[in-house]
N, C-alpha and C positions, 0 to 999 in steps of 0.2 A: 372730777374737777377738770374743767376745760379752760384753756388760755384764751383771753379775749384780744389777742394780737397775733400778728404773723411773724415779725422778726423774733429771733430767739435770743436768749440771754445766757451767756457763759459766765459762770462765777468761779473764781479761783479759790481753792480751800487752803488754809494755812493755820497758824497759831490762833487766829481770832475766830476760826470756824472749823473746829475739829471734833465737836461733840454732836450727838444725835439731835439735841434740841435746836442748836444753831443751824445745822445743815438742813433739818426739816423746815425751819423758819425761812431759810433762803429759798428752798424749793417752793414753799407756799407763797412767798413774796414774788416769785416769778422765774427762778432759775430753771432752765431747761437742760443745761449741760454743766457738769462740774469738771473743773480743770485741776489736775494734780501736777504741780510744778516740781519736776524732778531735780531742779537746781537747789531745792531746799528740802530738808527733812530726810529721815531714814526710810528704808523700805518698810520697816515695821509701822512707822507712822502713816505712810501712804496706804499700806494694806488696811489699817484700821479705818481710815477715811473711806476707802473703797467699800469695805464691808458695811459701813453705815449707809452709804448711798444705796447699795443693793437692798438693805433692810427697808429704807424709805420707799424704794420701788415696790417691794412686796407689800408694805403697809398701805400704800395708796393705790396700787393696781395700775400705775402708769409707768411706761418705760422711761428710763432716765439714762442719758449718755454720760460716759466718762472719757475725758480727754487727758492723756498723759503727755506732758510737754517736756521733751528732752532738752537738756542744757545746751548741748552743742559745744564746740571747741571754744575755750575761753583763753584769750591772749592777755597776759598780765605782765607788768614789770616785776622785778624782784623787790628786795627790801633795801632800806636806807639805814646807814649807821645812826642817823639822828631821827629816824622814823619818817622824815620828809625833807624836802628841799624847795626853796623858793627860786623860781626861774623868771628872769626878766626878758621882755621882748628884745630881740637882737642878739642875745647870748648864744653861745655854742653849747651843744649838749650831745653826748655820745650814748648810744645804746650798744651793748656788746654781750658776749656770752660768758664773761668773767663772773663767777658766782659771788665774788667779793661784794660786800654791802656797798651801796651807792652813796653819792654825795651830790653837791651842786653842779658837778661837771659830767657825771656818768652814772649809769645804773645797768644792771643785768636785764636783758630781755631774753629769757630762756626759750626762744623759739627760732631755731635756725631756718625754718621754712619761711619766716618773714624776711630774713636777710637775703635768702635766695631769690625772692621776688622783687626786691627793692631796686629802683633806679633813681638817679639824681632827679630831684623835682617832686618825688612822691611825698604826699602828705602823711604824717603820723598824728593821730588824735588820741589824747590821753584823758582819762576820767570823763567819759561821755562828751569829748570835744571841748572841755573847758580849757585844756592846754593844747596848743597846736604847734606843730613843727614841720619844717621842710627839709628833706634829705638833701645834703650837699655832696656827700661822698659816701660810698658804701662798699662793702665786701662780704665775703662769706660769713664773717663773724663780727661785723660792726656796721654802724650807721652813724655818721657825723651829721648833725642837724643844726639848723638855725631855728631858734624859738620865734615863732610869728605871733603867738598869743601866750603871754606868760601866766603864771599862777603857781600854786603849791602842788608839787607832785609828791605823792606819799606811797607807802608800802602797798604793793600788789594792786595798783590801779589798772583798770582795763585799757587796752590799746586797740584802736581801730585803724585799719589801713584801707581807705575807701577807693584808692586809685588803681589797685591791681587785684587780679584774681589770685588768691593765695593757694599754694599747693597743699591744702589741708583737706583731710577727710572730714566730711560733715559729721561723722560719728566718732567720738573719742572712745577710749576703752570704757570710761564710765557710762557713756551713752549706750554702748552695746549691752552692758550689764543691765542698765535701766530698761532698755527696750525689751530684753528677754523677760525681765521681772514683770513689766507692765503687760506684755502679751500673755504670760502665764497667769497673771491675775485675772485677765479678762476684760481689759479696757476696750473701748469701742473705736477710739481715734488715737493716733500717735501724731504729735506735732514735732516737726523736724526743724531745728534751729540753724540759723546761719547757712542756709542753702545757697550755693553759688552756681550750681550747674545741674542739669537733669540727672546726671550720673549719681549725684548725692542721693536723690530720691529713689532711684532704682536700687541702690545699695540697701537703703532702709526697707524697701518693699521686699527685697530678697530675704532679709533677716526676719521680717514680720511673718512671712509665709501665709499671708491671707488672714492672719488672726486678728488684725485690726486694720482699719483704713488709715492711710497716710496723708497727712495734711502738711503742706510746705509753708514755712514762715518766710515771708518776703521782707527782709531787713537789711539787705546789702545791695549796692548799686549793680553788682554783677548779676544778682538774681532778677532785678527789674529788667535788665537788658535781655536776659535769657528767659523771660517770663513765659512766652508762648510754648517753648519746649518744656519748661518745668511744669506748666499747667497740664500738658498732655499726659504726663506720667504721675500726676498727683490726683488724689481723691478729693482734695479740698485745699483751700488757701487761707492763710492768715496774713492780713496786712499789719505787720508788726511795726508800728510807726516810731517806736522808741529809738532803736538803733538806725532805722532808715533815716530819721531826722538828725542823727549824729553824722552819718557818713555822706548825706546829701544836704544841700541848702534847705532850711526848714520850709521855704516857700515852694519847694519842688514837691513836697509830700502830698498836699491836697489833690493836685491834678493826677499824680500817680495813683492815689487811692481811688479816684473816680474811674480811671482807665482799668485798673485791676478788677474792681467790682463788676464793671460791665462785661469784661472778658470772661470772668467766672460765670456770670449769669448766662452768657451765650453758650458756654460749654456745659451748662447744667451741673455745675459743681459748686458746693457751698463755699461762701467766703465770710470770714470773720474779720471785723474791724476792731483793732485792739490797741491798747496802751494809752494811759492817762486820760481815759474818757471821763471819769469823775474823780480825778486825782485829789482834789481838795477834801473829798469826803473821807479820806484816811483820817483826818483830824476834825472835820466839821460835819455836823448833821445835815447841812445844806450845801448843795453844789454851787459853783459860780454860774452866772448866766452864760458865759462862754462855753463852759463844759456842757450845759444842757443843749446849747446850739450845736456843739460838736456831735453829740449823740444823735440829735435830730437829723443832722446832715447825713450821717451814715445810713439812717433809716430811709430818708428821702432818696438816697442813691440806690436803694434796693439791696443792701447787704442782707445776707441770710442771718447773721448773728452779730451781736455787739458784746464786748467782753469787759469784765471787771478783773483787775489783777490784785494789787495790794489793797484796793478798796475793800474787797471781801476777804482777803487772805490775812491781812495784818492790821487793818484799820479799826477804828473805834466804833464804826457804824456800818458793819457789813450788811445787815438786813435792810437798813435804810437805803443803802446804796442800790441794792437790787430793786427795792420798792420804787425808788426814784427813776431808775432806768425803765422799769415797767410802766410807770405813769407817763414818762416822756413818749415811749413807744405807742401807747394807746392814744395819746393826744395827737401825735403826728399821723397815725393811720386813720384817724377820724376826720382829718383835714381833706376836703375835696381836691386840693392841690396835689396831695400825695398820690391819688389815683391817676391824676393827669400826668405826673412825672413818671410814674411806674409804667404806664401804658405807652407813653411816648418813647420810652427807652427799650421797648420790646422789639429788638432787631435779631431775628433768628432765621437761619437758613435750615429749613426742615427737609430732611432727606429720607427718613425711614417711615414705615407704617406707624410705629409708636409715636414718632414726632407728629404725624398727622392726626392720630387719635387724640392725643392730649390737647392739641390745638383746637380740635373740634369740640372737645369737652368744655374747654374754656368759653368758646364762642356760644355754645348752647346755653351754658350757665349765665352768660351775660345777656342773651337775647330772650330767655324765658325765665320762668319762676322756679329756679333750681336752688336747693338749699345747701348742697355739698357735692363735691366730686370724690367718689370713693374708689380707691385703687387697690386691687389685689396685687401683691408683689412678693417675689422670692428674694431678689437681689437688691431691690430698692430703685432700680433704674427707671421704671415707669413713674415712680413718685418723684424722682429728681427732675424728670422731664416736665411733669405737671407743675412742680414748683417753679421751674424756669418761666412758665407762662404767667406767673403771678396773677392767678384768677381772683375774682372778687368774692368768691365763696370759699369756705374752708376745704382743705384737702385732707381726707381721712385715709391713712395708709393702713391696710389690713394685711396681716401676715401671721402665719403660725410660728415664725422664726424670731425669737427675742433679740438675737444679735442684729438682724436687719432692722427691726423697729427702733432699737437703741441708736443705731447709726443715723436713722432718719430724724432723730430729735434735733439735729443741727440744721435741717433744711427749712427754708422759709415757708410758713403757712401750713406745715404738716402736723397733723394730730395722729400719733401712732397708736394703733389698737390691735391687741393680739386676738387672733381668732383661730378656730379649729381648721384643719385642712378640709377642703371640700372637693368633691368629685363631680358635682353637677352644678351647672350655671345657675339654676333656680336657687339653690341654697346659698350660692355666693351673693345673689341679690338680696335674699332674706337677711343674711348676716350683715350686709352693708346697711340695709334699712334699720336693723336693730341698733347698730353702732351709731348711726346718725341720730336716732331717737334717744338712746341711752346717754349720749354725751351732750344732749341739748341743742344739737344743730338743726333738728327737724322734728316735726310731729306727724301724725298719721295723714294729715291733709296735704303734706308737702311731697315734692318729688326730688330725686337725686339722680346723678349720673354715675353709672358703675362702669369702671374700666377693668378688664381682665384679659387673660389669655387662655386659650384652649389648645392643647390639653392643660389642665390645671397642674400646679406645683412643678412646672418646668420653666426654668429661667429663659427669658428672652422671647416669649411667645405672645406678647400683647397684640391682640387682634380683634377685640370686641369692645364696643361702646353701647351701653343700654341706658335709656332714660326709664326710670322705674319709680313707682309709687312707694311711699314709706308705709303704707297700709299693707300688712302681710296678707290679708284676705284677698286683696286685689292682685298681689303677686302670684299667689297660688292659683287664682282664677284665670289669669291672663298670660303668665310667662311660660315659655316652652321649658322642657326639661333641660 
């Protein structure tokens, strides 16, 4: 089974999608990557979902990526004696470290690191920004605030502090346990929540020890400001628009999304656009027109992947949500304007031999009758560079390494195919031609471009580009050893 689109779909699994039948239906509807949200569910539940994914992979013969999304540090208020309190604009309210239940005048905020970072004038946002306060006075164990937007504050609601970099580790004790569990399980990607600085990513990479690629979620203003440094130490990026839209004005999120997508593409690192893409499909079998437009915008921008969260994890119509996203993607990618936008945004500074080879492969494919670009890869680097070019023909990634192929399922336009190790270039060309034919990208009358490195099976040796026929008889007759 081949996908008839380039952008990838990430589907979150949860209570609505935990059995083989449903997860298989999500895969067949178009899901390329499955997300395990470590904020919800036990390790046993996540392991059961993981095992089902790997069973589907074995049953279909197609690599499937698994992304484990770590919860990150959660900042929450304590509890109230009455369960909640109504706050009016202009009232004074105190946060402190006193564990006593709160009332209409104060509540415990059991995070001394927040108080250490506060200064007068800092904004505090409660319950996804529905309640807003301004710090008037503060100390090591309290913050006296003025309510600027009132509402009902209740037990354990989340708190956002957008104006300062908090002295928090990006990994809580729970995250460390979840990270080790996920890596031992064999996930392909780790998503790191509430990243503020590149050091947060480096810490996660150190703990992962190369067992999974690390993807940074950009959901705080501090991360957006330090994005260039964070991108350098990350394997991929998720534009997590939910919390980003809480801590920044909502009108600031779309231009940030565009900038981050372009920077990721220039760096040849995959970028996921996430949060509330088809939110209404949690309850409705049909999305709103605005949601369809939102999904389409991310695709026009050149995102590698688009993501479903509660829509596929807890919604009433998980399979329909994936099918809708797949249909929107295919419609957008068939629009001539899509190619114009994608090619106009190809701004790449090419510096290496591999950069030049993948650019040449794209140009040859566009200038001649080429059916696919076939890349032999060990680490996936050559494939990521090919995806950055956004060619008009499919990219077939060939590798004997299942872990590499699974990781590549997140990259734009890539079709991952497992092959045997080869020692001779002629057999590499033969395997590439067979893959192109077997997956329906070409027939014997077509030609392909093959990218490889000699010596084979050595990382970082990309140095060959070959235009080859898909007819094996012609390959054996004309190709050198």
